[in-house]
C-alpha positions in Angstrom: 23.0 31.9 113.4 20.7 29.1 113.2 17.6 28.7 114.9 16.5 25.7 116.5 13.4 26.7 117.7 11.5 28.4 114.5 10.1 25.0 113.0 6.4 26.4 113.9 6.8 29.0 111.9 8.2 27.4 108.7 5.1 25.3 109.4 2.7 28.2 109.6 4.2 29.2 106.2 2.7 25.9 104.5 -0.6 25.9 106.3 -1.1 29.7 105.0 -0.9 28.3 101.3 -3.0 25.4 101.9 -5.5 27.7 103.6 -5.3 30.9 100.9 -5.7 28.6 97.9 -7.7 26.1 99.4 -10.5 27.5 101.6 -13.5 30.5 101.6 -13.2 33.1 103.3 -16.1 33.8 105.8 -19.2 35.9 104.5 -18.8 40.0 105.1 -22.6 39.7 105.7 -23.4 39.9 109.2 -20.6 39.6 111.6 -16.9 40.4 112.1 -14.8 41.2 109.0 -11.4 38.8 108.7 -8.7 40.5 110.5 -10.9 42.7 112.5 -11.4 40.9 115.7 -13.5 42.8 119.0 -10.8 44.3 121.4 -9.7 42.0 124.1 -12.2 41.6 127.2 -14.9 42.6 125.0 -18.2 40.5 126.0 -21.7 40.9 124.0 -23.3 42.7 126.6 -20.2 45.3 125.9 -21.0 45.4 122.3 -24.2 46.4 123.2 -23.4 49.4 124.7 -21.7 49.0 127.6 -18.4 49.7 128.8 -16.5 46.4 128.4 -14.8 45.3 131.4 -10.5 44.8 130.5 -8.7 41.9 129.4 -7.1 40.0 132.5 -3.5 39.5 131.1 -4.6 38.2 127.8 -2.3 36.0 126.1 -1.0 36.8 122.6 -3.3 35.0 121.1 -6.6 35.4 122.5 -9.3 32.1 122.2 -12.0 34.4 120.9 -9.1 34.9 118.2 -7.8 38.5 118.8 -4.3 38.6 117.5 -1.8 41.5 119.4 -0.4 43.5 116.5 3.8 43.8 116.7 3.2 47.2 115.8 1.4 49.3 118.4 0.1 46.5 120.8 -3.1 46.9 119.6 -5.3 44.3 118.0 -4.3 43.0 115.1 -6.6 44.9 112.2 -6.8 44.9 108.4 -7.7 49.0 108.0 -9.6 50.1 104.9 -6.8 51.7 102.8 -4.4 49.8 103.3 -2.0 48.3 100.5 -2.7 44.6 100.2 -2.6 41.1 97.7 -5.2 39.8 98.8 -4.7 38.5 102.4 -1.3 40.2 102.9 -1.0 43.5 104.1 1.3 46.4 104.0 0.8 47.7 107.6 3.6 50.8 107.6 7.4 51.2 106.0 9.6 53.5 108.0 13.1 55.4 107.8 14.6 56.2 111.3 18.2 58.3 111.8 19.5 59.0 115.2 22.7 60.3 116.9 24.3 59.7 120.3 24.4 62.7 122.1 27.9 62.6 123.7 28.7 65.8 125.6 27.8 68.7 123.3 28.5 66.6 120.1 26.4 64.6 117.8 28.3 61.2 117.1 27.4 57.7 116.0 24.9 58.2 113.6 22.4 54.9 113.1 20.0 54.8 109.9 17.2 52.2 110.3 14.8 50.8 107.2 11.8 48.9 108.4 8.8 47.6 107.5 5.8 46.0 108.8 3.6 43.4 106.8 0.9 40.8 108.0 -1.1 38.0 106.6 -4.6 37.2 107.9 -7.3 35.2 106.8 -10.3 34.0 108.3 -12.0 30.3 107.2 -14.4 28.2 108.3 -16.7 30.9 110.3 -14.7 31.3 113.5 -11.1 29.7 112.6 -8.3 32.5 111.9 -4.8 32.3 111.0 -2.5 35.2 110.8 1.7 36.2 110.4 3.4 39.4 111.2 6.9 39.9 109.9 8.4 43.0 110.9 12.4 43.4 109.5 14.4 46.1 110.1 18.2 46.9 108.1 20.6 49.1 110.1 23.0 51.3 109.0 25.9 52.4 111.5 28.5 55.2 110.5 27.7 54.2 106.9 27.8 50.3 107.0 25.7 47.5 106.9 25.0 46.0 110.2 25.6 42.3 109.6 22.8 40.9 111.9 19.1 40.6 111.9 18.7 43.2 114.6 15.1 44.5 115.3 13.4 41.6 113.3 10.5 40.3 114.5 8.2 37.4 113.4 4.6 36.1 115.1 2.8 33.4 113.9 -1.3 33.0 115.4 -4.3 30.8 114.5 -8.0 30.3 116.6 -9.8 27.4 115.8 -13.3 26.8 117.0 -13.1 23.1 118.3 -16.9 22.8 119.6 -19.5 25.4 120.7 -18.0 25.5 124.0 -14.1 24.7 123.5 -11.6 27.2 121.7 -7.6 26.7 120.8 -5.3 29.3 120.2 -1.5 28.9 118.9 1.3 31.3 119.3 4.7 31.3 118.2 6.5 34.7 118.6 10.5 35.2 117.6 12.6 38.5 118.1 16.2 39.1 117.4 17.7 42.4 118.5 21.2 43.5 117.8 23.5 45.9 120.1 22.2 49.2 117.7 18.5 48.3 117.3 17.7 47.7 120.8 19.0 51.7 121.6 15.8 53.0 120.8 13.2 50.4 122.3 10.5 51.6 124.6 9.7 49.0 127.4 5.6 49.2 127.0 3.1 48.8 124.1 -0.2 49.9 124.8 -4.0 50.0 123.6 -5.7 52.2 125.4 -9.3 52.0 124.2 -9.2 48.5 124.2 -7.5 47.9 127.8 -4.4 46.2 126.4 -0.6 46.2 127.3 2.5 44.3 126.4 5.8 45.1 128.3 8.6 44.7 126.2 12.4 43.8 126.8 13.8 47.3 127.3 17.5 46.2 128.3 20.2 47.2 125.9 22.0 44.0 126.0 26.0 43.2 124.9 26.2 41.7 121.4 23.3 40.3 120.1 20.0 39.0 122.1 16.9 36.5 120.5 14.2 35.2 121.7 11.7 32.2 120.6 8.2 32.0 122.7 5.7 29.2 121.3 2.4 28.9 123.5 -1.0 26.7 123.1 -4.1 27.7 124.6 -7.0 25.9 125.5 -10.5 28.0 126.4 -13.7 26.4 127.5 -17.1 28.2 128.4 -18.1 26.5 131.6 -21.1 29.1 131.2 -22.0 32.3 129.2 -20.3 34.3 132.4 -17.7 31.6 133.3 -14.3 30.7 131.6 -11.5 28.3 131.8 -7.9 28.3 130.5 -5.3 26.0 130.1 -2.0 27.8 128.5 1.4 25.5 128.4 4.1 27.5 126.8 7.9 27.1 125.5 10.6 29.7 125.3 14.5 29.7 124.7 16.8 32.8 125.1 20.0 33.1 123.9 22.4 36.0 123.9 25.9 36.3 122.7 27.3 37.1 126.4 29.2 34.7 128.2 27.9 34.8 131.7 24.6 32.7 130.4 24.5 32.0 126.7 21.3 30.4 126.3 18.2 29.2 128.7 15.2 27.3 128.1 11.8 27.5 129.9 8.6 25.8 129.4 5.7 25.6 132.1 1.6 26.0 131.9 -1.1 28.7 133.1 -4.7 27.9 134.2 -7.0 30.4 135.4 -10.7 30.6 135.7 -12.0 34.2 135.1 -16.0 34.6 135.7 -17.7 37.8 134.2 -19.5 39.6 137.2 -21.2 42.2 134.9 -20.2 43.6 132.0 -17.9 45.9 133.5 -16.3 43.4 136.0 -14.4 40.3 135.9 -12.9 38.5 138.8 -10.5 34.8 138.8 -7.9 33.2 139.7 -5.0 32.1 138.4 -1.9 29.3 138.7 1.0 29.1 137.0 4.5 26.3 136.9 7.5 27.4 135.1 11.0 25.7 134.8 14.1 27.3 133.8 16.7 25.9 132.7 20.3 27.5 131.5 23.6 26.5 129.6 25.9 28.3 132.0 26.5 27.7 135.7 23.1 28.7 137.1 21.2 26.3 139.1 17.4 25.0 137.7 14.7 26.7 139.3 10.8 25.9 139.3 8.7 28.8 139.4 4.9 28.7 141.0 2.5 31.5 141.2 -0.9 31.5 142.9 -2.9 34.6 142.7 -6.4 36.2 142.5 -7.3 38.0 139.1 -9.8 41.3 138.9 -10.5 43.3 136.1 -12.9 46.3 136.5 -13.8 49.5 134.3 -14.8 52.8 136.3 -16.7 55.3 135.1 -16.2 56.7 131.8 -13.4 54.1 130.6 -10.6 54.3 133.5 -9.9 50.0 132.9 -7.8 48.4 135.9 -6.8 44.8 135.8 -4.8 43.0 138.1 -3.4 39.6 139.2 -2.6 39.8 143.0 -0.2 36.8 143.3 1.8 35.1 145.3 5.1 33.2 144.0 7.6 30.9 144.9 10.8 29.8 143.7 12.5 26.7 144.1 16.1 26.4 143.6 19.1 23.9 145.2 16.7 22.7 148.1 15.8 25.9 148.9 12.3 27.5 148.5 11.7 31.0 148.6 8.5 33.1 148.7 7.2 36.7 147.4 4.8 38.6 146.0 4.4 38.7 142.4 1.7 41.0 141.6 0.6 42.5 137.8 -1.2 45.8 137.8 -2.2 48.0 134.6 -4.4 51.2 134.1 -5.4 52.3 130.9 -7.9 55.3 129.8 -8.7 56.3 126.3 -10.2 60.4 126.2 -11.5 61.6 123.3 -7.9 62.6 121.7 -5.4 61.2 124.4 -4.9 58.1 126.1 -2.6 57.0 129.2 -1.1 53.5 130.4 0.4 52.6 133.2 1.6 49.1 134.0 3.7 47.1 136.8 4.9 43.8 137.1 7.1 41.4 138.7 8.0 38.3 137.5 11.0 35.9 137.3 14.0 36.8 135.1 14.3 34.5 132.8 14.4 36.7 129.8 17.5 38.2 131.5 19.0 34.9 131.3 19.1 35.3 135.2 17.7 33.2 138.3 15.7 35.6 140.6 13.0 38.1 140.0 12.4 41.3 137.8 10.1 44.7 138.5 9.1 46.5 135.7 7.3 50.0 135.9 6.1 51.4 132.7 4.0 54.3 131.6 3.2 56.4 128.7 0.6 59.1 127.4 -0.2 60.5 124.1 -2.4 63.1 122.9 -3.6 64.3 119.4 -3.3 68.0 118.8 -5.8 68.5 116.3 -5.8 66.6 113.3 -1.9 66.7 112.2 0.1 66.9 115.3 0.7 64.2 117.8 2.8 64.2 121.3 3.9 61.3 123.5 6.0 60.8 126.1 6.9 57.7 128.4 9.6 56.1 130.4 10.4 53.3 133.0 12.2 51.0 135.2 13.5 47.9 135.4 15.1 46.0 138.5 16.6 42.4 137.8 17.5 40.8 141.0 18.7 37.2 141.7 22.2 35.6 140.8 25.1 37.7 140.2 25.2 41.3 139.5 22.0 43.1 139.7 21.0 44.7 136.2 18.7 48.0 136.1 18.0 50.2 133.7 16.0 54.0 133.7 14.5 55.1 130.1 12.3 57.9 129.0 11.4 58.9 125.8 9.4 61.8 124.5 8.3 62.5 120.7 6.6 64.6 118.1 4.6 63.9 115.2 3.5 65.4 112.2 1.1 64.0 109.5 2.6 65.7 106.0 0.6 64.0 103.5 -1.7 61.5 103.2 -0.7 58.4 105.4 2.7 60.2 105.7 4.0 61.6 108.9 7.3 63.1 110.2 8.7 62.5 113.4 11.3 63.9 115.9 12.1 62.0 119.3 14.5 62.2 122.0 15.4 59.0 124.3 17.8 59.1 127.5 18.9 55.8 128.9 21.1 55.1 132.4 22.0 51.4 132.7 24.2 49.5 135.6 24.8 46.2 136.2 26.8 43.2 134.7 28.9 44.6 131.4 29.1 41.1 130.1 25.4 41.0 129.9 24.0 45.0 129.2 25.5 48.1 127.8 26.3 50.2 131.0 26.2 54.2 131.4 24.5 57.1 129.9 22.9 57.2 126.4 21.3 60.1 124.8 19.6 60.1 121.4 18.1 62.0 119.1 16.2 60.8 116.1 13.8 61.6 113.4 11.3 59.4 111.7 9.6 59.7 108.1 6.4 56.7 108.3 4.2 55.6 105.5 1.4 53.7 107.3 -1.6 53.3 104.4 -5.1 53.0 106.0 -4.0 55.0 109.6 -5.7 58.4 108.0 -8.7 56.7 107.0 -9.2 55.0 110.3 -8.6 58.1 112.9 -11.3 60.0 110.4 
C-alpha cells in the first residue's frame, strides 16, 4: 500500500543526516542533557521543589521540546545504559506469543517480534530533533502476516525561534493489522508527569492506517502566560467498505496562565473540518472551552478541558458537551491514571462523536515483580451503526535478568457494531512476553 502523506518523515531522515554530521551537540555542562527533557507542564518554580501543575492536554511534541514516547507514553528519554550508536538508541526488543481462548480450548496462535528504536539530538542550544520507530513482525498460525501491522513511526522537532517564540513539528504514522490490534490497550499514561495519551482501542476489520501531522507555535506573553497556535492535518485509510478514507484538517488556539506553581488555567478554541471518500457528508466541528490543571496534596494531578462543541453538516448545527478530564497520581511504588474524552469520530471514519473512558493502575512488588491492570469503554455514535467496545487487561511481570523481564497477560474484549468496520463479538486472549529494555533497570535503581 502506497502511503501518500509520509513525505514529512522522509524529509526528516534527510534532516537527521545533516544535523548528525554537521552540527555540534549541546554542551553537557549545566542544563538538560540531550534526550532528557523535563516532564510536561514542569515550570522553573516546579523544578525548585514545588509539585508542578499538570500539563493541559499537551500536543505530541510540546513547544519546549518535550516529546512523547511511542513506547510508554512518557517523555522520550535516552536512559543511562541504553545500547546506542551516537544519537541512535535501542529502547526495547520483545517477543510475544498469544493464544485465543475459545470455550475451554486455546486456539489461533499469534507470535509478535517487535522492537523500539529512536534517534534524538540537540543542537544550537534549545533546538532538538527526534525520530522514533516501532516495527513489528507477526506470525499467525505459523505463517508470517503479509502486512505492516503494528508499525509506528514518529518525527518530532522543536526550535527556539526567538527568546519568546518556539516552534514544534510533529508527524506520526500508525499501521494496524487485523491480528496486531488484538493486544492493543486504550491508554498510555505516565503518572509521574501527569501526561496521558488515549489510543484507538477498536479492533478493526482488515487494515487501518493513520498519518497525523502537526505544527505548533508557542509565544510567552509573560513569564506565566503562554499563547499557542496548532494547525494540524490527518489522513485515515481503512479497507472497510463503508468509508475507505477520510481527511481532516484544522487548528487549535489556546492560552494558558500559571496562577501558581500548582495551578494553571486557560481557554481553548478549535476548528476541524472532516471530509470522507464514501457517502458521508463533510462536517465542520468547532469547540470552545475553559481549561484547568491543578496538583492536589502530594501529587494528585487533575487537568480538564470543560468545553462545548458544535458540528455543522448538511445545513444543520448540533451543540454538545465536549469535555476532556484526566486524573493521575504517582505513589512511591505505584501509579494510577484515569481519562475521559469526548471528541469527534474522525478516527473512526464516521460523523458524530466518541465517548472514551480509560483507566490503568500499576504497582511494583519489591524489586523484581510488577503487576498492572486497566480497561476502558469506547462508544461511537453518529452516522450509521453505533460501534461499541469494552476491554480490560491484567498483566504480571518478573525481572529475570538485568534489563530482561518476562510477563504474562490476559485480555478480554467485547465489540458490537458495524461488522464491515470492526471485529464484533467477544475475544479472550492469553499472552506471554520476553522483553529486553536496556537502561530501564538502571533508571529504577
